[in-house]
N, CA, C, O and CB atoms as a CASP TS submission, in Angstrom:
PFRMAT TS
TARGET T0000
AUTHOR 0000-0000-0000
METHOD Language model
MODEL 1
PARENT N/A
ATOM      1  N   MET     1      15.862  -0.671  21.308  1.00  0.00           N
ATOM      2  CA  MET     1      15.537  -1.667  22.289  1.00  0.00           C
ATOM      3  C   MET     1      14.057  -1.536  22.641  1.00  0.00           C
ATOM      4  O   MET     1      13.567  -0.431  22.875  1.00  0.00           O
ATOM      5  CB  MET     1      16.432  -1.525  23.540  1.00  0.00           C
ATOM      6  N   SER     2      13.359  -2.648  22.676  1.00  0.00           N
ATOM      7  CA  SER     2      11.951  -2.667  23.068  1.00  0.00           C
ATOM      8  C   SER     2      11.823  -3.201  24.484  1.00  0.00           C
ATOM      9  O   SER     2      12.500  -4.151  24.876  1.00  0.00           O
ATOM     10  CB  SER     2      11.114  -3.520  22.088  1.00  0.00           C
ATOM     11  N   VAL     3      10.934  -2.565  25.241  1.00  0.00           N
ATOM     12  CA  VAL     3      10.692  -2.973  26.618  1.00  0.00           C
ATOM     13  C   VAL     3       9.192  -2.964  26.896  1.00  0.00           C
ATOM     14  O   VAL     3       8.405  -2.395  26.139  1.00  0.00           O
ATOM     15  CB  VAL     3      11.439  -2.045  27.609  1.00  0.00           C
ATOM     16  N   ARG     4       8.821  -3.600  27.984  1.00  0.00           N
ATOM     17  CA  ARG     4       7.428  -3.601  28.448  1.00  0.00           C
ATOM     18  C   ARG     4       7.413  -2.962  29.830  1.00  0.00           C
ATOM     19  O   ARG     4       8.220  -3.314  30.692  1.00  0.00           O
ATOM     20  CB  ARG     4       6.819  -5.066  28.482  1.00  0.00           C
ATOM     21  N   ILE     5       6.506  -2.035  30.037  1.00  0.00           N
ATOM     22  CA  ILE     5       6.388  -1.375  31.333  1.00  0.00           C
ATOM     23  C   ILE     5       5.790  -2.352  32.336  1.00  0.00           C
ATOM     24  O   ILE     5       4.743  -2.949  32.086  1.00  0.00           O
ATOM     25  CB  ILE     5       5.520  -0.089  31.229  1.00  0.00           C
ATOM     26  N   LYS     6       6.457  -2.507  33.461  1.00  0.00           N
ATOM     27  CA  LYS     6       5.975  -3.404  34.512  1.00  0.00           C
ATOM     28  C   LYS     6       5.348  -2.632  35.669  1.00  0.00           C
ATOM     29  O   LYS     6       4.373  -3.094  36.262  1.00  0.00           O
ATOM     30  CB  LYS     6       7.118  -4.270  35.028  1.00  0.00           C
ATOM     31  N   GLN     7       5.897  -1.460  35.998  1.00  0.00           N
ATOM     32  CA  GLN     7       5.382  -0.717  37.144  1.00  0.00           C
ATOM     33  C   GLN     7       5.760   0.750  37.015  1.00  0.00           C
ATOM     34  O   GLN     7       6.838   1.082  36.522  1.00  0.00           O
ATOM     35  CB  GLN     7       5.919  -1.301  38.470  1.00  0.00           C
ATOM     36  N   LEU     8       4.867   1.622  37.461  1.00  0.00           N
ATOM     37  CA  LEU     8       5.144   3.052  37.537  1.00  0.00           C
ATOM     38  C   LEU     8       5.325   3.407  39.003  1.00  0.00           C
ATOM     39  O   LEU     8       4.452   3.126  39.825  1.00  0.00           O
ATOM     40  CB  LEU     8       3.996   3.902  36.881  1.00  0.00           C
ATOM     41  N   ASN     9       6.449   4.019  39.334  1.00  0.00           N
ATOM     42  CA  ASN     9       6.745   4.428  40.706  1.00  0.00           C
ATOM     43  C   ASN     9       6.795   5.945  40.746  1.00  0.00           C
ATOM     44  O   ASN     9       7.407   6.574  39.883  1.00  0.00           O
ATOM     45  CB  ASN     9       8.089   3.808  41.213  1.00  0.00           C
ATOM     46  N   GLY    10       6.176   6.510  41.707  1.00  0.00           N
ATOM     47  CA  GLY    10       6.157   7.963  41.840  1.00  0.00           C
ATOM     48  C   GLY    10       4.866   8.394  42.492  1.00  0.00           C
ATOM     49  O   GLY    10       4.047   7.567  42.893  1.00  0.00           O
ATOM     50  N   SER    11       4.694   9.697  42.594  1.00  0.00           N
ATOM     51  CA  SER    11       3.475  10.214  43.209  1.00  0.00           C
ATOM     52  C   SER    11       2.273   9.878  42.337  1.00  0.00           C
ATOM     53  O   SER    11       2.420   9.567  41.155  1.00  0.00           O
ATOM     54  CB  SER    11       3.575  11.739  43.429  1.00  0.00           C
ATOM     55  N   SER    12       1.100   9.943  42.920  1.00  0.00           N
ATOM     56  CA  SER    12      -0.112   9.626  42.158  1.00  0.00           C
ATOM     57  C   SER    12      -0.307  10.607  41.009  1.00  0.00           C
ATOM     58  O   SER    12      -0.831  10.227  39.961  1.00  0.00           O
ATOM     59  CB  SER    12      -1.343   9.640  43.076  1.00  0.00           C
ATOM     60  N   GLU    13       0.105  11.864  41.184  1.00  0.00           N
ATOM     61  CA  GLU    13      -0.011  12.854  40.111  1.00  0.00           C
ATOM     62  C   GLU    13       0.903  12.495  38.940  1.00  0.00           C
ATOM     63  O   GLU    13       0.506  12.591  37.779  1.00  0.00           O
ATOM     64  CB  GLU    13       0.329  14.259  40.638  1.00  0.00           C
ATOM     65  N   VAL    14       2.132  12.081  39.262  1.00  0.00           N
ATOM     66  CA  VAL    14       3.101  11.730  38.217  1.00  0.00           C
ATOM     67  C   VAL    14       2.658  10.476  37.473  1.00  0.00           C
ATOM     68  O   VAL    14       2.690  10.446  36.243  1.00  0.00           O
ATOM     69  CB  VAL    14       4.502  11.519  38.825  1.00  0.00           C
ATOM     70  N   THR    15       2.248   9.448  38.197  1.00  0.00           N
ATOM     71  CA  THR    15       1.835   8.213  37.526  1.00  0.00           C
ATOM     72  C   THR    15       0.570   8.424  36.706  1.00  0.00           C
ATOM     73  O   THR    15       0.419   7.821  35.644  1.00  0.00           O
ATOM     74  CB  THR    15       1.612   7.099  38.550  1.00  0.00           C
ATOM     75  N   ALA    16      -0.342   9.271  37.181  1.00  0.00           N
ATOM     76  CA  ALA    16      -1.552   9.567  36.401  1.00  0.00           C
ATOM     77  C   ALA    16      -1.179  10.266  35.099  1.00  0.00           C
ATOM     78  O   ALA    16      -1.735   9.953  34.046  1.00  0.00           O
ATOM     79  CB  ALA    16      -2.534  10.446  37.218  1.00  0.00           C
ATOM     80  N   ARG    17      -0.248  11.205  35.163  1.00  0.00           N
ATOM     81  CA  ARG    17       0.177  11.927  33.953  1.00  0.00           C
ATOM     82  C   ARG    17       0.889  10.984  32.989  1.00  0.00           C
ATOM     83  O   ARG    17       0.676  11.072  31.780  1.00  0.00           O
ATOM     84  CB  ARG    17       1.103  13.110  34.319  1.00  0.00           C
ATOM     85  N   LEU    18       1.726  10.090  33.494  1.00  0.00           N
ATOM     86  CA  LEU    18       2.399   9.118  32.632  1.00  0.00           C
ATOM     87  C   LEU    18       1.385   8.235  31.915  1.00  0.00           C
ATOM     88  O   LEU    18       1.526   7.960  30.723  1.00  0.00           O
ATOM     89  CB  LEU    18       3.367   8.253  33.451  1.00  0.00           C
ATOM     90  N   ARG    19       0.367   7.794  32.641  1.00  0.00           N
ATOM     91  CA  ARG    19      -0.670   6.959  32.019  1.00  0.00           C
ATOM     92  C   ARG    19      -1.423   7.730  30.940  1.00  0.00           C
ATOM     93  O   ARG    19      -1.755   7.169  29.896  1.00  0.00           O
ATOM     94  CB  ARG    19      -1.656   6.447  33.081  1.00  0.00           C
ATOM     95  N   GLU    20      -1.696   9.012  31.183  1.00  0.00           N
ATOM     96  CA  GLU    20      -2.355   9.846  30.171  1.00  0.00           C
ATOM     97  C   GLU    20      -1.515   9.943  28.902  1.00  0.00           C
ATOM     98  O   GLU    20      -2.056  10.045  27.801  1.00  0.00           O
ATOM     99  CB  GLU    20      -2.625  11.249  30.728  1.00  0.00           C
ATOM    100  N   MET    21      -0.190   9.912  29.058  1.00  0.00           N
ATOM    101  CA  MET    21       0.715  10.005  27.916  1.00  0.00           C
ATOM    102  C   MET    21       0.893   8.666  27.205  1.00  0.00           C
ATOM    103  O   MET    21       1.496   8.614  26.133  1.00  0.00           O
ATOM    104  CB  MET    21       2.063  10.526  28.368  1.00  0.00           C
ATOM    105  N   GLY    22       0.373   7.576  27.792  1.00  0.00           N
ATOM    106  CA  GLY    22       0.490   6.262  27.170  1.00  0.00           C
ATOM    107  C   GLY    22       1.448   5.318  27.856  1.00  0.00           C
ATOM    108  O   GLY    22       1.607   4.175  27.427  1.00  0.00           O
ATOM    109  N   PHE    23       2.094   5.779  28.921  1.00  0.00           N
ATOM    110  CA  PHE    23       3.027   4.937  29.675  1.00  0.00           C
ATOM    111  C   PHE    23       2.241   4.139  30.711  1.00  0.00           C
ATOM    112  O   PHE    23       2.227   4.493  31.890  1.00  0.00           O
ATOM    113  CB  PHE    23       4.140   5.798  30.363  1.00  0.00           C
ATOM    114  N   CYS    24       1.592   3.071  30.277  1.00  0.00           N
ATOM    115  CA  CYS    24       0.749   2.242  31.143  1.00  0.00           C
ATOM    116  C   CYS    24       1.427   0.897  31.386  1.00  0.00           C
ATOM    117  O   CYS    24       2.257   0.455  30.591  1.00  0.00           O
ATOM    118  CB  CYS    24      -0.659   2.037  30.516  1.00  0.00           C
ATOM    119  N   GLU    25       1.065   0.257  32.487  1.00  0.00           N
ATOM    120  CA  GLU    25       1.581  -1.072  32.773  1.00  0.00           C
ATOM    121  C   GLU    25       1.247  -2.014  31.622  1.00  0.00           C
ATOM    122  O   GLU    25       0.150  -1.974  31.065  1.00  0.00           O
ATOM    123  CB  GLU    25       1.005  -1.608  34.101  1.00  0.00           C
ATOM    124  N   GLU    26       2.209  -2.856  31.278  1.00  0.00           N
ATOM    125  CA  GLU    26       2.142  -3.840  30.186  1.00  0.00           C
ATOM    126  C   GLU    26       2.225  -3.212  28.793  1.00  0.00           C
ATOM    127  O   GLU    26       2.158  -3.936  27.799  1.00  0.00           O
ATOM    128  CB  GLU    26       0.861  -4.631  30.296  1.00  0.00           C
ATOM    129  N   GLN    27       2.367  -1.900  28.694  1.00  0.00           N
ATOM    130  CA  GLN    27       2.519  -1.231  27.399  1.00  0.00           C
ATOM    131  C   GLN    27       3.926  -1.482  26.870  1.00  0.00           C
ATOM    132  O   GLN    27       4.903  -1.388  27.614  1.00  0.00           O
ATOM    133  CB  GLN    27       2.239   0.299  27.519  1.00  0.00           C
ATOM    134  N   ARG    28       4.022  -1.798  25.592  1.00  0.00           N
ATOM    135  CA  ARG    28       5.329  -1.956  24.949  1.00  0.00           C
ATOM    136  C   ARG    28       5.784  -0.596  24.450  1.00  0.00           C
ATOM    137  O   ARG    28       5.020   0.136  23.820  1.00  0.00           O
ATOM    138  CB  ARG    28       5.271  -2.992  23.776  1.00  0.00           C
ATOM    139  N   ILE    29       7.038  -0.263  24.738  1.00  0.00           N
ATOM    140  CA  ILE    29       7.614   0.980  24.251  1.00  0.00           C
ATOM    141  C   ILE    29       8.982   0.675  23.656  1.00  0.00           C
ATOM    142  O   ILE    29       9.580  -0.364  23.936  1.00  0.00           O
ATOM    143  CB  ILE    29       7.719   2.039  25.390  1.00  0.00           C
ATOM    144  N   ARG    30       9.466   1.597  22.830  1.00  0.00           N
ATOM    145  CA  ARG    30      10.769   1.403  22.199  1.00  0.00           C
ATOM    146  C   ARG    30      11.644   2.611  22.489  1.00  0.00           C
ATOM    147  O   ARG    30      11.244   3.750  22.249  1.00  0.00           O
ATOM    148  CB  ARG    30      10.625   1.182  20.669  1.00  0.00           C
ATOM    149  N   LEU    31      12.836   2.357  23.003  1.00  0.00           N
ATOM    150  CA  LEU    31      13.799   3.414  23.280  1.00  0.00           C
ATOM    151  C   LEU    31      14.422   3.852  21.961  1.00  0.00           C
ATOM    152  O   LEU    31      15.006   3.040  21.244  1.00  0.00           O
ATOM    153  CB  LEU    31      14.892   2.936  24.288  1.00  0.00           C
ATOM    154  N   LEU    32      14.297   5.139  21.642  1.00  0.00           N
ATOM    155  CA  LEU    32      14.852   5.662  20.397  1.00  0.00           C
ATOM    156  C   LEU    32      16.160   6.408  20.624  1.00  0.00           C
ATOM    157  O   LEU    32      17.087   6.293  19.823  1.00  0.00           O
ATOM    158  CB  LEU    32      13.849   6.578  19.725  1.00  0.00           C
ATOM    159  N   MET    33      16.242   7.180  21.725  1.00  0.00           N
ATOM    160  CA  MET    33      17.438   7.968  21.977  1.00  0.00           C
ATOM    161  C   MET    33      17.593   8.186  23.478  1.00  0.00           C
ATOM    162  O   MET    33      16.618   8.441  24.184  1.00  0.00           O
ATOM    163  CB  MET    33      17.377   9.321  21.228  1.00  0.00           C
ATOM    164  N   LYS    34      18.819   8.085  23.949  1.00  0.00           N
ATOM    165  CA  LYS    34      19.091   8.277  25.373  1.00  0.00           C
ATOM    166  C   LYS    34      20.266   9.231  25.519  1.00  0.00           C
ATOM    167  O   LYS    34      21.420   8.847  25.331  1.00  0.00           O
ATOM    168  CB  LYS    34      19.384   6.918  26.084  1.00  0.00           C
ATOM    169  N   HIS    35      19.962  10.464  25.852  1.00  0.00           N
ATOM    170  CA  HIS    35      20.978  11.483  26.132  1.00  0.00           C
ATOM    171  C   HIS    35      20.594  12.124  27.460  1.00  0.00           C
ATOM    172  O   HIS    35      20.327  11.417  28.432  1.00  0.00           O
ATOM    173  CB  HIS    35      21.078  12.565  24.965  1.00  0.00           C
ATOM    174  N   THR    36      20.565  13.437  27.512  1.00  0.00           N
ATOM    175  CA  THR    36      20.095  14.111  28.723  1.00  0.00           C
ATOM    176  C   THR    36      18.641  13.760  28.978  1.00  0.00           C
ATOM    177  O   THR    36      18.234  13.533  30.118  1.00  0.00           O
ATOM    178  CB  THR    36      20.266  15.638  28.607  1.00  0.00           C
ATOM    179  N   ASN    37      17.863  13.719  27.907  1.00  0.00           N
ATOM    180  CA  ASN    37      16.467  13.295  27.975  1.00  0.00           C
ATOM    181  C   ASN    37      16.314  11.976  27.233  1.00  0.00           C
ATOM    182  O   ASN    37      17.196  11.576  26.472  1.00  0.00           O
ATOM    183  CB  ASN    37      15.520  14.377  27.379  1.00  0.00           C
ATOM    184  N   ILE    38      15.206  11.313  27.455  1.00  0.00           N
ATOM    185  CA  ILE    38      14.913  10.024  26.836  1.00  0.00           C
ATOM    186  C   ILE    38      13.823  10.233  25.795  1.00  0.00           C
ATOM    187  O   ILE    38      12.795  10.848  26.082  1.00  0.00           O
ATOM    188  CB  ILE    38      14.479   8.964  27.902  1.00  0.00           C
ATOM    189  N   ILE    39      14.043   9.725  24.591  1.00  0.00           N
ATOM    190  CA  ILE    39      13.012   9.766  23.557  1.00  0.00           C
ATOM    191  C   ILE    39      12.611   8.333  23.268  1.00  0.00           C
ATOM    192  O   ILE    39      13.456   7.482  22.986  1.00  0.00           O
ATOM    193  CB  ILE    39      13.514  10.497  22.255  1.00  0.00           C
ATOM    194  N   CYS    40      11.322   8.075  23.340  1.00  0.00           N
ATOM    195  CA  CYS    40      10.833   6.726  23.094  1.00  0.00           C
ATOM    196  C   CYS    40       9.560   6.771  22.268  1.00  0.00           C
ATOM    197  O   CYS    40       8.887   7.797  22.168  1.00  0.00           O
ATOM    198  CB  CYS    40      10.588   5.988  24.416  1.00  0.00           C
ATOM    199  N   GLN    41       9.258   5.636  21.688  1.00  0.00           N
ATOM    200  CA  GLN    41       8.047   5.499  20.887  1.00  0.00           C
ATOM    201  C   GLN    41       7.008   4.784  21.729  1.00  0.00           C
ATOM    202  O   GLN    41       7.221   3.665  22.198  1.00  0.00           O
ATOM    203  CB  GLN    41       8.323   4.728  19.555  1.00  0.00           C
ATOM    204  N   VAL    42       5.876   5.454  21.912  1.00  0.00           N
ATOM    205  CA  VAL    42       4.771   4.919  22.708  1.00  0.00           C
ATOM    206  C   VAL    42       3.502   5.080  21.883  1.00  0.00           C
ATOM    207  O   VAL    42       3.149   6.197  21.504  1.00  0.00           O
ATOM    208  CB  VAL    42       4.646   5.648  24.106  1.00  0.00           C
ATOM    209  N   CYS    43       2.822   3.994  21.604  1.00  0.00           N
ATOM    210  CA  CYS    43       1.555   4.054  20.857  1.00  0.00           C
ATOM    211  C   CYS    43       1.719   4.835  19.547  1.00  0.00           C
ATOM    212  O   CYS    43       0.900   5.700  19.236  1.00  0.00           O
ATOM    213  CB  CYS    43       0.453   4.705  21.722  1.00  0.00           C
ATOM    214  N   ASN    44       2.757   4.537  18.791  1.00  0.00           N
ATOM    215  CA  ASN    44       3.040   5.172  17.497  1.00  0.00           C
ATOM    216  C   ASN    44       3.296   6.666  17.590  1.00  0.00           C
ATOM    217  O   ASN    44       3.137   7.374  16.595  1.00  0.00           O
ATOM    218  CB  ASN    44       1.902   4.933  16.561  1.00  0.00           C
ATOM    219  N   ALA    45       3.684   7.162  18.749  1.00  0.00           N
ATOM    220  CA  ALA    45       4.047   8.568  18.928  1.00  0.00           C
ATOM    221  C   ALA    45       5.418   8.629  19.594  1.00  0.00           C
ATOM    222  O   ALA    45       5.749   7.801  20.442  1.00  0.00           O
ATOM    223  CB  ALA    45       2.973   9.332  19.779  1.00  0.00           C
ATOM    224  N   ARG    46       6.207   9.621  19.196  1.00  0.00           N
ATOM    225  CA  ARG    46       7.506   9.827  19.838  1.00  0.00           C
ATOM    226  C   ARG    46       7.324  10.813  20.978  1.00  0.00           C
ATOM    227  O   ARG    46       6.791  11.907  20.796  1.00  0.00           O
ATOM    228  CB  ARG    46       8.573  10.342  18.818  1.00  0.00           C
ATOM    229  N   LEU    47       7.776  10.406  22.157  1.00  0.00           N
ATOM    230  CA  LEU    47       7.644  11.244  23.344  1.00  0.00           C
ATOM    231  C   LEU    47       8.998  11.400  24.010  1.00  0.00           C
ATOM    232  O   LEU    47       9.796  10.463  24.047  1.00  0.00           O
ATOM    233  CB  LEU    47       6.620  10.648  24.332  1.00  0.00           C
ATOM    234  N   GLY    48       9.248  12.577  24.532  1.00  0.00           N
ATOM    235  CA  GLY    48      10.467  12.838  25.270  1.00  0.00           C
ATOM    236  C   GLY    48      10.159  13.044  26.739  1.00  0.00           C
ATOM    237  O   GLY    48       9.230  13.771  27.092  1.00  0.00           O
ATOM    238  N   ILE    49      10.940  12.402  27.594  1.00  0.00           N
ATOM    239  CA  ILE    49      10.797  12.578  29.038  1.00  0.00           C
ATOM    240  C   ILE    49      12.186  12.761  29.635  1.00  0.00           C
ATOM    241  O   ILE    49      13.187  12.361  29.039  1.00  0.00           O
ATOM    242  CB  ILE    49      10.059  11.360  29.693  1.00  0.00           C
ATOM    243  N   SER    50      12.238  13.364  30.803  1.00  0.00           N
ATOM    244  CA  SER    50      13.527  13.560  31.466  1.00  0.00           C
ATOM    245  C   SER    50      14.064  12.222  31.964  1.00  0.00           C
ATOM    246  O   SER    50      13.305  11.281  32.196  1.00  0.00           O
ATOM    247  CB  SER    50      13.395  14.560  32.639  1.00  0.00           C
ATOM    248  N   SER    51      15.368  12.154  32.123  1.00  0.00           N
ATOM    249  CA  SER    51      15.957  10.919  32.642  1.00  0.00           C
ATOM    250  C   SER    51      15.495  10.681  34.076  1.00  0.00           C
ATOM    251  O   SER    51      15.373   9.532  34.500  1.00  0.00           O
ATOM    252  CB  SER    51      17.501  10.977  32.575  1.00  0.00           C
ATOM    253  N   GLN    52      15.236  11.748  34.828  1.00  0.00           N
ATOM    254  CA  GLN    52      14.735  11.608  36.197  1.00  0.00           C
ATOM    255  C   GLN    52      13.347  10.973  36.192  1.00  0.00           C
ATOM    256  O   GLN    52      13.068  10.099  37.013  1.00  0.00           O
ATOM    257  CB  GLN    52      14.694  12.981  36.905  1.00  0.00           C
ATOM    258  N   LEU    53      12.477  11.398  35.283  1.00  0.00           N
ATOM    259  CA  LEU    53      11.143  10.809  35.180  1.00  0.00           C
ATOM    260  C   LEU    53      11.231   9.365  34.693  1.00  0.00           C
ATOM    261  O   LEU    53      10.479   8.504  35.151  1.00  0.00           O
ATOM    262  CB  LEU    53      10.257  11.640  34.233  1.00  0.00           C
ATOM    263  N   ALA    54      12.147   9.104  33.767  1.00  0.00           N
ATOM    264  CA  ALA    54      12.309   7.744  33.239  1.00  0.00           C
ATOM    265  C   ALA    54      12.694   6.759  34.343  1.00  0.00           C
ATOM    266  O   ALA    54      12.343   5.582  34.272  1.00  0.00           O
ATOM    267  CB  ALA    54      13.370   7.727  32.131  1.00  0.00           C
ATOM    268  N   LYS    55      13.406   7.230  35.351  1.00  0.00           N
ATOM    269  CA  LYS    55      13.812   6.352  36.458  1.00  0.00           C
ATOM    270  C   LYS    55      12.625   5.860  37.273  1.00  0.00           C
ATOM    271  O   LYS    55      12.763   4.900  38.031  1.00  0.00           O
ATOM    272  CB  LYS    55      14.784   7.078  37.370  1.00  0.00           C
ATOM    273  N   THR    56      11.464   6.493  37.138  1.00  0.00           N
ATOM    274  CA  THR    56      10.276   6.062  37.879  1.00  0.00           C
ATOM    275  C   THR    56       9.506   4.977  37.135  1.00  0.00           C
ATOM    276  O   THR    56       8.516   4.459  37.652  1.00  0.00           O
ATOM    277  CB  THR    56       9.362   7.252  38.144  1.00  0.00           C
ATOM    278  N   ILE    57       9.949   4.627  35.928  1.00  0.00           N
ATOM    279  CA  ILE    57       9.260   3.635  35.103  1.00  0.00           C
ATOM    280  C   ILE    57      10.066   2.339  35.122  1.00  0.00           C
ATOM    281  O   ILE    57      11.173   2.290  34.586  1.00  0.00           O
ATOM    282  CB  ILE    57       9.067   4.153  33.639  1.00  0.00           C
ATOM    283  N   MET    58       9.524   1.298  35.730  1.00  0.00           N
ATOM    284  CA  MET    58      10.199   0.005  35.795  1.00  0.00           C
ATOM    285  C   MET    58       9.784  -0.821  34.577  1.00  0.00           C
ATOM    286  O   MET    58       8.595  -0.962  34.291  1.00  0.00           O
ATOM    287  CB  MET    58       9.858  -0.746  37.127  1.00  0.00           C
ATOM    288  N   VAL    59      10.769  -1.364  33.865  1.00  0.00           N
ATOM    289  CA  VAL    59      10.493  -2.083  32.621  1.00  0.00           C
ATOM    290  C   VAL    59      11.192  -3.434  32.605  1.00  0.00           C
ATOM    291  O   VAL    59      12.077  -3.703  33.418  1.00  0.00           O
ATOM    292  CB  VAL    59      10.930  -1.252  31.413  1.00  0.00           C
ATOM    293  N   GLU    60      10.776  -4.286  31.657  1.00  0.00           N
ATOM    294  CA  GLU    60      11.499  -5.522  31.364  1.00  0.00           C
ATOM    295  C   GLU    60      11.802  -5.517  29.874  1.00  0.00           C
ATOM    296  O   GLU    60      10.979  -5.087  29.066  1.00  0.00           O
ATOM    297  CB  GLU    60      10.673  -6.804  31.784  1.00  0.00           C
ATOM    298  N   GLN    61      12.974  -5.993  29.518  1.00  0.00           N
ATOM    299  CA  GLN    61      13.376  -6.020  28.122  1.00  0.00           C
ATOM    300  C   GLN    61      12.625  -7.114  27.381  1.00  0.00           C
ATOM    301  O   GLN    61      12.410  -8.205  27.908  1.00  0.00           O
ATOM    302  CB  GLN    61      14.888  -6.228  27.997  1.00  0.00           C
ATOM    303  N   ILE    62      12.231  -6.807  26.152  1.00  0.00           N
ATOM    304  CA  ILE    62      11.561  -7.773  25.287  1.00  0.00           C
ATOM    305  C   ILE    62      12.608  -8.309  24.323  1.00  0.00           C
ATOM    306  O   ILE    62      13.259  -7.522  23.636  1.00  0.00           O
ATOM    307  CB  ILE    62      10.342  -7.127  24.519  1.00  0.00           C
ATOM    308  N   PRO    63      12.789  -9.628  24.250  1.00  0.00           N
ATOM    309  CA  PRO    63      13.788 -10.186  23.332  1.00  0.00           C
ATOM    310  C   PRO    63      13.483  -9.798  21.887  1.00  0.00           C
ATOM    311  O   PRO    63      12.323  -9.726  21.482  1.00  0.00           O
ATOM    312  CB  PRO    63      13.843 -11.718  23.465  1.00  0.00           C
ATOM    313  N   ALA    64      14.528  -9.552  21.127  1.00  0.00           N
ATOM    314  CA  ALA    64      14.362  -9.229  19.710  1.00  0.00           C
ATOM    315  C   ALA    64      13.768 -10.428  18.981  1.00  0.00           C
ATOM    316  O   ALA    64      14.017 -11.570  19.369  1.00  0.00           O
ATOM    317  CB  ALA    64      15.717  -8.817  19.071  1.00  0.00           C
ATOM    318  N   PRO    65      12.984 -10.184  17.928  1.00  0.00           N
ATOM    319  CA  PRO    65      12.408 -11.305  17.172  1.00  0.00           C
ATOM    320  C   PRO    65      13.505 -12.243  16.670  1.00  0.00           C
ATOM    321  O   PRO    65      14.545 -11.796  16.187  1.00  0.00           O
ATOM    322  CB  PRO    65      11.573 -10.784  15.983  1.00  0.00           C
ATOM    323  N   GLY    66      13.260 -13.528  16.790  1.00  0.00           N
ATOM    324  CA  GLY    66      14.211 -14.518  16.308  1.00  0.00           C
ATOM    325  C   GLY    66      15.283 -14.899  17.309  1.00  0.00           C
ATOM    326  O   GLY    66      16.143 -15.726  17.010  1.00  0.00           O
ATOM    327  N   THR    67      15.243 -14.302  18.502  1.00  0.00           N
ATOM    328  CA  THR    67      16.217 -14.670  19.526  1.00  0.00           C
ATOM    329  C   THR    67      15.512 -15.411  20.644  1.00  0.00           C
ATOM    330  O   THR    67      14.334 -15.185  20.921  1.00  0.00           O
ATOM    331  CB  THR    67      16.949 -13.423  20.076  1.00  0.00           C
ATOM    332  N   LYS    68      16.254 -16.296  21.276  1.00  0.00           N
ATOM    333  CA  LYS    68      15.699 -17.060  22.387  1.00  0.00           C
ATOM    334  C   LYS    68      16.010 -16.334  23.686  1.00  0.00           C
ATOM    335  O   LYS    68      17.101 -15.788  23.847  1.00  0.00           O
ATOM    336  CB  LYS    68      16.264 -18.508  22.412  1.00  0.00           C
ATOM    337  N   PRO    69      15.063 -16.324  24.609  1.00  0.00           N
ATOM    338  CA  PRO    69      15.367 -15.749  25.921  1.00  0.00           C
ATOM    339  C   PRO    69      16.485 -16.539  26.590  1.00  0.00           C
ATOM    340  O   PRO    69      16.568 -17.758  26.442  1.00  0.00           O
ATOM    341  CB  PRO    69      14.107 -15.732  26.819  1.00  0.00           C
ATOM    342  N   LYS    70      17.340 -15.840  27.324  1.00  0.00           N
ATOM    343  CA  LYS    70      18.434 -16.509  28.032  1.00  0.00           C
ATOM    344  C   LYS    70      17.873 -17.270  29.218  1.00  0.00           C
ATOM    345  O   LYS    70      17.061 -16.748  29.981  1.00  0.00           O
ATOM    346  CB  LYS    70      19.506 -15.490  28.497  1.00  0.00           C
ATOM    347  N   SER    71      18.317 -18.510  29.362  1.00  0.00           N
ATOM    348  CA  SER    71      17.882 -19.292  30.520  1.00  0.00           C
ATOM    349  C   SER    71      18.961 -19.225  31.583  1.00  0.00           C
ATOM    350  O   SER    71      20.150 -19.133  31.275  1.00  0.00           O
ATOM    351  CB  SER    71      17.582 -20.771  30.128  1.00  0.00           C
ATOM    352  N   THR    72      18.536 -19.272  32.840  1.00  0.00           N
ATOM    353  CA  THR    72      19.508 -19.183  33.939  1.00  0.00           C
ATOM    354  C   THR    72      19.639 -20.495  34.643  1.00  0.00           C
ATOM    355  O   THR    72      20.411 -20.611  35.595  1.00  0.00           O
ATOM    356  CB  THR    72      19.113 -18.108  34.932  1.00  0.00           C
TER
END
């Protein structure tokens, strides 16, 4: 699943570290594995973060190529 980061929530130290790792607003990332920890692809690198840290990252889903966004 591909998503776009919309907002980072957390302390200034945590959000600064996330940005250093490539988790920036409007950055596209891809979820690779979701277990105890989250593994995702960011800027052509695979990164693992805790599920607790992942909860501080607000995202929106990007529709798969060839699909139409759902209208409400």
